[in-house]
C-alpha angles and dihedrals in degrees: 000000000000119000095226121096125201127177141208119206111201107214108145101110126115098222092224094171089058096057133161087031090058094047089088103029138026116259095250089061096056106121127255110185089341096308128100111265092236091057092074094058091043089055090047089054092049089051088054090057095251108174100200134010127198115204114204112214134188118145114054090348095169089062088059093050093047093048101041106029118180096334096244091126087062095046101253142086108259125191131180129233119192121214114211090192130007111276099182125249096290095035091057090055091046089059088061096045095115091053096051130080141168115002115002125204116201118195138173113244096200101063127073105254114170090162147137105262092161091070091047091055091046092053091046091056094041092055095044089235126177089209135005124195125207112229136199136175126248137177095234107043091168089082094058144040110279125211136206117208130193122221091274093054094254117144112241100163137030133179126179115220097339125202113252093260090051096056111119099160142021090216106109138188107264093198094249116117136179112204139174109235093244088069087070088067088074092060111091115233121241100019138091108266134171132211099216099034099041119004100046095047089048093052092043092053090051091053097244118164103266119169137186131205130187110241124245112219135029121320119175132169111226098193096131134038092253089053090055091053092047091049090056092047094047092049091049089052090048099044103026132096141186107286137186118217125175109246095022136088102216130190135167126018115328134178111202143163122199108313138156120249118190101185106313140142121237121185119187156266082073144136122209117189133222115289096005116153118212113193132221117293091004113147122210125181135166093354148120120226119191133226118295093005115150120213116195131224116294092002119149127216115179131167090348146117117225111185132215124310099011128146123213116191128225113291094008120146128213113180130167091351146118118224120194127224121298098010122155117212110187132224112298095002115145121209111188127178092340141126121223122194122222119299099012115159120204117182134171123045097295135146118226112191133173094355139130112212122191 
């Protein structure tokens, strides 16, 4: 097997289930602890000594180029490929076949993957595999492709989105693959084609050496608004620490940049962004607060994600909700179990519950 490693990051989806948050940005750029979601998997690729990464774009592709540039800040050479029409996970890689060589890592750019890809590549090479699939465990395997492994880590069974009675494993396909380039020869050119639904079953039936390995690190699907909130909270728990900030009573694990605390309580897991201002008697718990967001006196943020540049008035309440960039929530307004798109303004002492506002 060749020593070179190239990568393809699949990032062309529209993130329709995350609207209205994806109306103004592609899903891979949604923030996790203040960084674009896709940045975590790019850094994981760099740590695995990937030489060059191709990022496939579709929806709002210019946003991706503007945000990520040439990848030098991550330690690799990143190039962009633009899909005119969806080609499927394997079809998108097939389009880049002439650019790829050696061992190829394929990753999804719209899940949170702060994971150890280096070990996955090492196992792939040690086993002499044609393809190796990263695996993780979930509570609801019916929503994913499930995998059966033998004692050597070889895949002997695979089922995409099984019915409940068909579930034989809670090990699922994490959407990260290591392939030898010759595997791409089994992907037909010019048609929509999928790794898990078509290529892997084909290779398995032919008896090719396919392996699976449980991932080390944090992998989290962010398909729905609640998933995006949970991803931020889990990363804050993973990366945070006990901190001491003048003007704040802090407990639990917190990730924070330089922010201003004026006599508030913050209970982790939590993330507080650069330049945020947290007013007197404000209470924050299990939440992420973006850069330059201002939180008024006696305001409450609980189990919520408030993005960059928002303003929360005195006595306002945000609970179980996601609030897009640049929103203004007036004095005494309550936002409960809701999703607000960017730039929403709520004034007057009103209660918004169980709503999605664009």
